[in-house]
VEXGUKOL-326098 format. One record per residue (C-alpha): residue number from 0; z, y, x; residue in one letter. Coordinates in steps of 0.5 Angstrom, whole numbers, plus 500, padded with zeros to 3 digits. Layout:
<atoms>
+-----+-----+-----+-----+------+
! seq !  pz !  py !  px ! type !
+-----+-----+-----+-----+------+
! NUM !   Z !   Y !   X !    a !
...
+-----+-----+-----+-----+------+
</atoms>
This chain:
<atoms>
+-----+-----+-----+-----+------+
! seq !  pz !  py !  px ! type !
+-----+-----+-----+-----+------+
!   0 ! 210 ! 907 ! 253 !    m !
!   1 ! 213 ! 909 ! 247 !    d !
!   2 ! 215 ! 905 ! 240 !    s !
!   3 ! 209 ! 908 ! 236 !    k !
!   4 ! 203 ! 907 ! 241 !    t !
!   5 ! 206 ! 900 ! 242 !    r !
!   6 ! 205 ! 898 ! 235 !    s !
!   7 ! 199 ! 902 ! 234 !    k !
!   8 ! 196 ! 898 ! 240 !    l !
!   9 ! 200 ! 892 ! 236 !    r !
!  10 ! 196 ! 893 ! 230 !    s !
!  11 ! 189 ! 894 ! 235 !    l !
!  12 ! 191 ! 886 ! 237 !    a !
!  13 ! 191 ! 883 ! 230 !    t !
!  14 ! 183 ! 884 ! 230 !    n !
!  15 ! 181 ! 881 ! 238 !    v !
!  16 ! 180 ! 874 ! 239 !    r !
!  17 ! 184 ! 871 ! 245 !    p !
!  18 ! 180 ! 873 ! 251 !    n !
!  19 ! 184 ! 869 ! 257 !    v !
!  20 ! 186 ! 861 ! 254 !    i !
!  21 ! 192 ! 860 ! 260 !    i !
!  22 ! 192 ! 852 ! 260 !    g !
!  23 ! 197 ! 847 ! 264 !    k !
!  24 ! 197 ! 850 ! 270 !    e !
!  25 ! 199 ! 856 ! 268 !    m !
!  26 ! 199 ! 863 ! 272 !    l !
!  27 ! 193 ! 861 ! 277 !    t !
!  28 ! 191 ! 866 ! 281 !    e !
!  29 ! 184 ! 865 ! 278 !    n !
!  30 ! 188 ! 867 ! 271 !    v !
!  31 ! 190 ! 873 ! 274 !    i !
!  32 ! 184 ! 875 ! 276 !    n !
!  33 ! 181 ! 874 ! 270 !    q !
!  34 ! 186 ! 878 ! 266 !    i !
!  35 ! 185 ! 883 ! 271 !    n !
!  36 ! 178 ! 883 ! 270 !    a !
!  37 ! 178 ! 883 ! 261 !    e !
!  38 ! 183 ! 889 ! 262 !    l !
!  39 ! 178 ! 893 ! 266 !    e !
!  40 ! 173 ! 891 ! 261 !    s !
!  41 ! 176 ! 891 ! 254 !    h !
!  42 ! 184 ! 895 ! 256 !    e !
!  43 ! 187 ! 891 ! 250 !    l !
!  44 ! 187 ! 883 ! 252 !    v !
!  45 ! 190 ! 878 ! 248 !    k !
!  46 ! 192 ! 871 ! 251 !    i !
!  47 ! 193 ! 865 ! 249 !    s !
!  48 ! 198 ! 859 ! 252 !    v !
!  49 ! 197 ! 852 ! 251 !    l !
!  50 ! 203 ! 850 ! 253 !    e !
!  51 ! 209 ! 848 ! 249 !    n !
!  52 ! 214 ! 848 ! 253 !    d !
!  53 ! 214 ! 855 ! 255 !    v !
!  54 ! 219 ! 862 ! 255 !    d !
!  55 ! 213 ! 866 ! 253 !    y !
!  56 ! 217 ! 873 ! 253 !    k !
!  57 ! 218 ! 871 ! 261 !    k !
!  58 ! 210 ! 869 ! 261 !    l !
!  59 ! 209 ! 876 ! 258 !    l !
!  60 ! 212 ! 879 ! 263 !    s !
!  61 ! 211 ! 876 ! 269 !    e !
!  62 ! 203 ! 877 ! 267 !    i !
!  63 ! 204 ! 884 ! 266 !    a !
!  64 ! 208 ! 885 ! 273 !    l !
!  65 ! 201 ! 882 ! 277 !    k !
!  66 ! 197 ! 887 ! 273 !    t !
!  67 ! 200 ! 892 ! 273 !    n !
!  68 ! 199 ! 892 ! 265 !    s !
!  69 ! 204 ! 894 ! 259 !    e !
!  70 ! 206 ! 888 ! 255 !    p !
!  71 ! 205 ! 890 ! 248 !    i !
!  72 ! 207 ! 884 ! 245 !    c !
!  73 ! 208 ! 876 ! 244 !    s !
!  74 ! 206 ! 872 ! 238 !    i !
!  75 ! 207 ! 864 ! 238 !    g !
!  76 ! 203 ! 862 ! 243 !    k !
!  77 ! 199 ! 869 ! 244 !    k !
!  78 ! 201 ! 875 ! 249 !    l !
!  79 ! 197 ! 882 ! 248 !    v !
!  80 ! 198 ! 886 ! 255 !    v !
!  81 ! 194 ! 893 ! 256 !    y !
!  82 ! 192 ! 897 ! 262 !    k !
!  83 ! 188 ! 904 ! 262 !    v !
!  84 ! 181 ! 902 ! 264 !    s !
!  85 ! 178 ! 905 ! 271 !    t !
!  86 ! 171 ! 904 ! 270 !    k !
!  87 ! 166 ! 908 ! 268 !    k !
!  88 ! 163 ! 906 ! 261 !    g !
!  89 ! 169 ! 904 ! 258 !    v !
!  90 ! 171 ! 906 ! 251 !    k !
!  91 ! 178 ! 908 ! 251 !    h !
!  92 ! 183 ! 905 ! 246 !    i !
!  93 ! 188 ! 911 ! 246 !    l !
!  94 ! 186 ! 918 ! 248 !    e !
!  95 ! 190 ! 921 ! 254 !    v !
+-----+-----+-----+-----+------+
</atoms>
């Protein structure tokens, strides 16, 4: 993904509320399933992390790897990932 596209997605993410919250158990199977479901429904997902002592960039990379999505940004305790939805009826954020 090029920097211009990532920048556009990052600006769109400012208006998105966190859809998923990661607690002290971190990346459980349920959290990954929830992120995948949100990605199919919304394409752009903001994730809130409740733990303080975490490497957020590493966590973002791990989420992107496990969900086959693109890591967009990590700002404070908020992470943003993007994946094109294959679900019918979903309005695509980026025109392909």
